[in-house]
GUKOLVO-431631 format. One line per field, with one value per residue: residue number from 0; residue in three letters; chain; x, z, y of N, C-alpha, C, O in turn. Coordinates in steps of 0.02 Angstrom, whole numbers. Layout:
<pts>
n	NUM, ...
res	ALA, ...
chain	A, ...
n.x	X, ...
n.z	Z, ...
n.y	Y, ...
ca.x	X, ...
ca.z	Z, ...
ca.y	Y, ...
c.x	X, ...
c.z	Z, ...
c.y	Y, ...
o.x	X, ...
o.z	Z, ...
o.y	Y, ...
</pts>
This chain:
<pts>
n	0, 1, 2, 3, 4, 5, 6, 7, 8, 9, 10, 11, 12, 13, 14, 15, 16, 17, 18, 19, 20, 21, 22, 23, 24, 25, 26, 27, 28, 29, 30, 31, 32, 33, 34, 35, 36, 37, 38, 39, 40, 41, 42, 43, 44, 45, 46, 47, 48, 49, 50, 51, 52, 53, 54, 55, 56, 57, 58, 59, 60, 61, 62, 63, 64, 65, 66, 67, 68, 69, 70, 71, 72, 73, 74, 75, 76, 77, 78, 79, 80, 81, 82, 83, 84, 85, 86, 87, 88, 89, 90, 91, 92, 93, 94, 95, 96, 97, 98, 99, 100, 101, 102, 103, 104, 105, 106, 107, 108, 109, 110, 111, 112, 113, 114, 115, 116, 117, 118, 119, 120, 121, 122, 123, 124, 125, 126, 127
res	MET, ASP, THR, LYS, ASN, LEU, THR, GLY, ILE, LYS, LEU, LEU, ILE, VAL, GLU, ASP, ASP, LEU, SER, SER, ARG, LEU, TYR, LEU, ASN, LYS, ILE, LEU, GLU, LYS, THR, GLY, ALA, THR, LEU, LEU, ASN, ALA, GLY, ASP, GLY, GLN, GLU, ALA, ILE, ASP, ILE, SER, MET, ASP, ASN, PRO, ASP, ILE, ASP, ILE, ILE, LEU, MET, ASP, ILE, GLN, LEU, PRO, VAL, LEU, ASP, GLY, TYR, SER, SER, ALA, LYS, LYS, ILE, ARG, GLU, PHE, ARG, ASN, ASN, ILE, ILE, ILE, ILE, ALA, GLN, THR, ALA, TYR, GLY, LEU, SER, GLY, ASP, MET, GLU, ASN, ILE, LEU, SER, SER, GLY, PHE, ASP, ASP, TYR, ILE, ILE, LYS, PRO, ILE, TYR, SER, ASN, GLN, LEU, ILE, GLU, LYS, LEU, ILE, GLY, PHE, LEU, PRO, GLU, LYS
chain	A, A, A, A, A, A, A, A, A, A, A, A, A, A, A, A, A, A, A, A, A, A, A, A, A, A, A, A, A, A, A, A, A, A, A, A, A, A, A, A, A, A, A, A, A, A, A, A, A, A, A, A, A, A, A, A, A, A, A, A, A, A, A, A, A, A, A, A, A, A, A, A, A, A, A, A, A, A, A, A, A, A, A, A, A, A, A, A, A, A, A, A, A, A, A, A, A, A, A, A, A, A, A, A, A, A, A, A, A, A, A, A, A, A, A, A, A, A, A, A, A, A, A, A, A, A, A, A
n.x	45, 32, 103, 95, -36, -125, -89, -85, -208, -294, -325, -412, -386, -491, -485, -492, -412, -240, -156, -229, -244, -99, -82, -151, -111, 17, -12, -64, 27, 115, 52, 58, -36, -85, -82, -196, -240, -364, -421, -543, -725, -770, -631, -623, -717, -674, -542, -590, -654, -556, -483, -517, -491, -487, -506, -552, -635, -594, -681, -688, -837, -867, -820, -741, -802, -886, -980, -945, -1068, -1138, -1031, -1010, -1124, -1121, -1007, -1060, -1143, -1074, -989, -1038, -1003, -894, -804, -846, -798, -850, -767, -788, -816, -923, -1026, -1153, -1294, -1394, -1324, -1252, -1336, -1381, -1271, -1249, -1361, -1343, -1277, -1136, -1030, -987, -918, -804, -754, -680, -557, -453, -385, -237, -237, -367, -422, -349, -389, -525, -522, -461, -566, -651, -592, -595, -608, -457
n.z	2, -40, 55, 65, 33, 80, 65, 89, 142, 289, 441, 595, 746, 870, 1016, 1185, 1264, 1285, 1235, 1133, 1045, 1028, 951, 837, 778, 748, 654, 553, 520, 423, 316, 254, 287, 367, 534, 674, 844, 975, 1137, 1195, 1181, 1174, 1142, 1022, 954, 967, 892, 772, 742, 732, 628, 484, 383, 398, 333, 370, 512, 628, 756, 927, 1005, 1135, 1249, 1357, 1437, 1319, 1230, 1078, 994, 1028, 993, 857, 806, 846, 780, 644, 636, 601, 498, 392, 285, 317, 334, 445, 539, 644, 780, 865, 996, 995, 897, 864, 767, 792, 861, 755, 655, 739, 751, 618, 586, 672, 611, 575, 449, 419, 499, 612, 682, 839, 873, 799, 636, 532, 390, 368, 410, 344, 205, 216, 246, 118, 45, 63, -8, -145, -313, -425
n.y	-63, 111, 219, 364, 420, 513, 625, 803, 814, 868, 802, 779, 707, 628, 577, 520, 429, 415, 311, 256, 371, 382, 285, 292, 405, 354, 262, 352, 448, 410, 427, 545, 639, 788, 806, 831, 849, 801, 782, 791, 815, 950, 1013, 973, 1043, 1164, 1158, 1129, 1248, 1345, 1302, 1297, 1221, 1090, 918, 796, 718, 609, 538, 485, 403, 395, 526, 635, 778, 826, 727, 617, 616, 729, 832, 806, 862, 990, 1032, 1021, 1123, 1227, 1178, 1100, 1021, 954, 797, 666, 532, 410, 321, 183, 61, -20, -126, -162, -166, -81, 26, 65, 118, 228, 306, 346, 407, 518, 620, 572, 532, 402, 255, 168, 19, -21, -138, -51, -70, -41, -44, -52, 65, 165, 135, 165, 308, 351, 321, 427, 530, 640, 609, 585
ca.x	-5, 69, 97, 77, -92, -162, -31, -123, -272, -285, -355, -418, -404, -529, -472, -470, -365, -188, -113, -257, -226, -40, -79, -187, -62, 75, -37, -84, 91, 160, 11, 69, -80, -76, -125, -211, -271, -407, -430, -611, -771, -749, -584, -628, -754, -626, -507, -619, -667, -491, -443, -575, -459, -491, -547, -586, -617, -597, -693, -713, -899, -861, -766, -760, -828, -939, -974, -941, -1126, -1141, -983, -1023, -1189, -1105, -967, -1097, -1182, -1032, -945, -1084, -971, -838, -812, -838, -804, -851, -727, -821, -806, -986, -1039, -1221, -1327, -1438, -1283, -1220, -1384, -1380, -1218, -1263, -1415, -1322, -1229, -1071, -1033, -959, -886, -750, -752, -619, -496, -441, -328, -205, -248, -441, -427, -313, -431, -592, -510, -452, -630, -680, -560, -615, -566, -401
ca.z	2, -48, 122, 66, -3, 110, 58, 77, 187, 360, 486, 667, 774, 925, 1060, 1252, 1274, 1263, 1195, 1080, 1007, 988, 898, 772, 747, 714, 574, 508, 509, 369, 250, 228, 305, 430, 598, 734, 907, 1027, 1191, 1220, 1131, 1168, 1124, 941, 928, 967, 845, 697, 729, 720, 566, 437, 317, 422, 284, 398, 581, 663, 824, 968, 1031, 1207, 1256, 1415, 1423, 1284, 1192, 1011, 951, 1044, 973, 788, 794, 854, 722, 581, 641, 564, 451, 363, 220, 333, 339, 521, 550, 722, 793, 919, 1015, 987, 830, 860, 703, 819, 869, 697, 640, 776, 728, 547, 587, 717, 571, 557, 378, 425, 575, 599, 743, 870, 875, 719, 602, 499, 323, 356, 426, 284, 144, 231, 237, 59, 4, 57, -45, -211, -368, -438
ca.y	4, 178, 263, 433, 421, 561, 688, 865, 800, 879, 758, 783, 641, 658, 523, 534, 377, 434, 259, 243, 424, 383, 226, 318, 442, 307, 247, 407, 481, 374, 439, 617, 685, 840, 777, 873, 794, 837, 748, 792, 853, 1020, 1033, 944, 1092, 1224, 1158, 1128, 1316, 1369, 1263, 1277, 1173, 1019, 884, 743, 714, 542, 551, 433, 424, 411, 564, 677, 847, 822, 655, 617, 632, 810, 868, 809, 894, 1054, 1041, 1017, 1173, 1282, 1149, 1044, 983, 904, 720, 649, 467, 379, 265, 146, 4, -63, -154, -179, -143, -21, 77, 93, 158, 292, 345, 365, 457, 575, 675, 554, 507, 328, 229, 117, -17, -40, -118, -12, -102, 28, -33, -41, 138, 203, 125, 200, 374, 361, 314, 493, 584, 661, 578, 634
c.x	51, 49, 92, 16, -139, -127, -93, -196, -255, -345, -354, -435, -442, -515, -454, -421, -298, -145, -162, -242, -149, -38, -111, -135, 1, 55, -41, -15, 123, 111, 27, 15, -58, -117, -142, -239, -307, -422, -506, -650, -765, -689, -577, -670, -713, -574, -528, -631, -609, -460, -499, -558, -461, -529, -578, -581, -643, -609, -719, -789, -897, -798, -784, -773, -886, -925, -970, -996, -1137, -1088, -989, -1076, -1169, -1057, -1006, -1134, -1128, -987, -985, -1054, -920, -846, -788, -856, -793, -798, -761, -803, -869, -1009, -1102, -1262, -1366, -1387, -1257, -1281, -1389, -1331, -1228, -1318, -1404, -1278, -1159, -1082, -1014, -940, -845, -745, -688, -617, -484, -374, -305, -233, -322, -454, -404, -362, -500, -576, -489, -524, -667, -651, -589, -575, -512, -402
c.z	-10, 18, 122, 21, 27, 106, 42, 115, 264, 398, 561, 700, 847, 974, 1126, 1282, 1246, 1215, 1134, 1018, 995, 944, 843, 744, 717, 650, 548, 489, 451, 297, 212, 247, 364, 486, 651, 788, 959, 1081, 1210, 1160, 1107, 1136, 1034, 919, 907, 904, 778, 687, 706, 655, 521, 378, 343, 363, 331, 476, 597, 730, 863, 988, 1107, 1233, 1321, 1394, 1375, 1229, 1117, 969, 961, 999, 897, 768, 806, 793, 653, 584, 605, 501, 423, 314, 250, 347, 410, 521, 626, 727, 860, 932, 1012, 911, 826, 812, 737, 831, 810, 663, 665, 760, 665, 557, 642, 687, 568, 489, 379, 491, 559, 675, 767, 877, 800, 690, 547, 418, 321, 369, 365, 221, 163, 221, 162, 18, 2, 24, -132, -265, -402, -514
c.y	63, 210, 334, 452, 481, 620, 750, 863, 826, 846, 783, 717, 665, 590, 547, 481, 401, 381, 251, 311, 422, 332, 250, 360, 411, 291, 300, 452, 467, 390, 502, 663, 731, 814, 822, 835, 847, 770, 742, 820, 917, 1050, 1026, 1008, 1148, 1215, 1153, 1209, 1362, 1350, 1238, 1240, 1103, 982, 828, 742, 635, 549, 495, 454, 427, 456, 610, 742, 857, 763, 670, 642, 707, 842, 875, 854, 974, 1079, 1053, 1084, 1235, 1243, 1085, 1008, 935, 836, 705, 573, 445, 336, 239, 76, -49, -61, -175, -134, -73, 38, 109, 134, 236, 339, 387, 422, 522, 625, 644, 531, 434, 318, 189, 89, -35, -112, -95, -43, -45, 14, -29, 29, 184, 189, 168, 270, 386, 364, 380, 542, 591, 633, 617, 632
o.x	109, -8, 84, 20, -190, -137, -135, -235, -206, -404, -303, -484, -423, -549, -408, -389, -295, -110, -134, -231, -130, 5, -92, -116, 33, 88, -6, -16, 158, 126, 14, 17, -16, -177, -95, -265, -292, -433, -527, -627, -757, -692, -543, -657, -713, -566, -492, -620, -616, -413, -524, -596, -435, -580, -638, -530, -696, -563, -765, -804, -934, -741, -843, -756, -931, -875, -988, -987, -1144, -1112, -978, -1073, -1201, -1064, -984, -1158, -1154, -955, -964, -1083, -903, -898, -734, -913, -743, -779, -760, -778, -863, -1010, -1112, -1262, -1364, -1404, -1240, -1266, -1398, -1340, -1217, -1311, -1446, -1247, -1115, -1138, -1031, -943, -841, -734, -645, -668, -506, -319, -347, -251, -345, -501, -437, -373, -524, -617, -505, -535, -705, -679, -599, -513, -519, -362
o.z	11, 33, 175, -22, -5, 147, -3, 112, 295, 387, 586, 688, 876, 955, 1132, 1331, 1185, 1168, 1080, 958, 951, 900, 791, 686, 671, 599, 497, 439, 426, 240, 152, 228, 405, 484, 675, 771, 977, 1059, 1238, 1107, 1050, 1106, 996, 863, 852, 866, 730, 632, 667, 632, 519, 331, 309, 342, 323, 504, 581, 768, 842, 988, 1135, 1238, 1334, 1338, 1391, 1194, 1095, 921, 913, 964, 868, 714, 775, 763, 611, 530, 584, 461, 432, 299, 220, 373, 433, 508, 661, 675, 908, 889, 1025, 874, 779, 817, 707, 813, 809, 642, 631, 755, 660, 532, 651, 721, 557, 471, 328, 535, 501, 723, 731, 887, 751, 719, 521, 387, 270, 338, 342, 186, 119, 185, 143, -30, -43, 22, -168, -263, -408, -547
o.y	57, 226, 364, 495, 495, 664, 747, 910, 804, 861, 806, 682, 716, 543, 588, 500, 407, 399, 240, 300, 461, 330, 223, 350, 436, 300, 297, 488, 510, 373, 511, 722, 712, 803, 854, 782, 904, 713, 691, 841, 938, 1104, 1059, 1028, 1175, 1263, 1168, 1234, 1410, 1382, 1182, 1229, 1059, 1009, 820, 762, 609, 563, 460, 514, 468, 434, 619, 761, 896, 755, 724, 679, 744, 887, 928, 884, 1018, 1132, 1093, 1103, 1287, 1277, 1027, 955, 884, 818, 721, 552, 458, 311, 277, 38, -109, -12, -213, -73, -19, 94, 168, 190, 287, 400, 447, 477, 566, 666, 686, 511, 404, 361, 168, 127, -61, -145, -125, -41, -8, 64, -2, 54, 231, 238, 203, 300, 443, 402, 395, 597, 542, 633, 678, 666
</pts>
């Protein structure tokens, strides 16, 4: 797999668990994407407001301060066109329907595997 396939993309990783955040950064730093990080939902909103050029947000659902659902909803109020992908430990069909109906474009189930994540992100890029 070409490791520089997200060059030019700005990606916000929203994850409160430090080891999970470091893991996602390690996977994505090889892709050429510019990476930003947030540790809670409110921080994700603030970073999204300060960086209108963010292309994709990879957001955990269970976050402190403000959960992923509420954060995504607030971000959609000022950035309707941004891609928001939920990361969740829950894979039940009802949970997935709730995620998609709550303003997320897609979801990925934990544990997250590098190739699966990169392929999902590439799937949201415009055709070259």
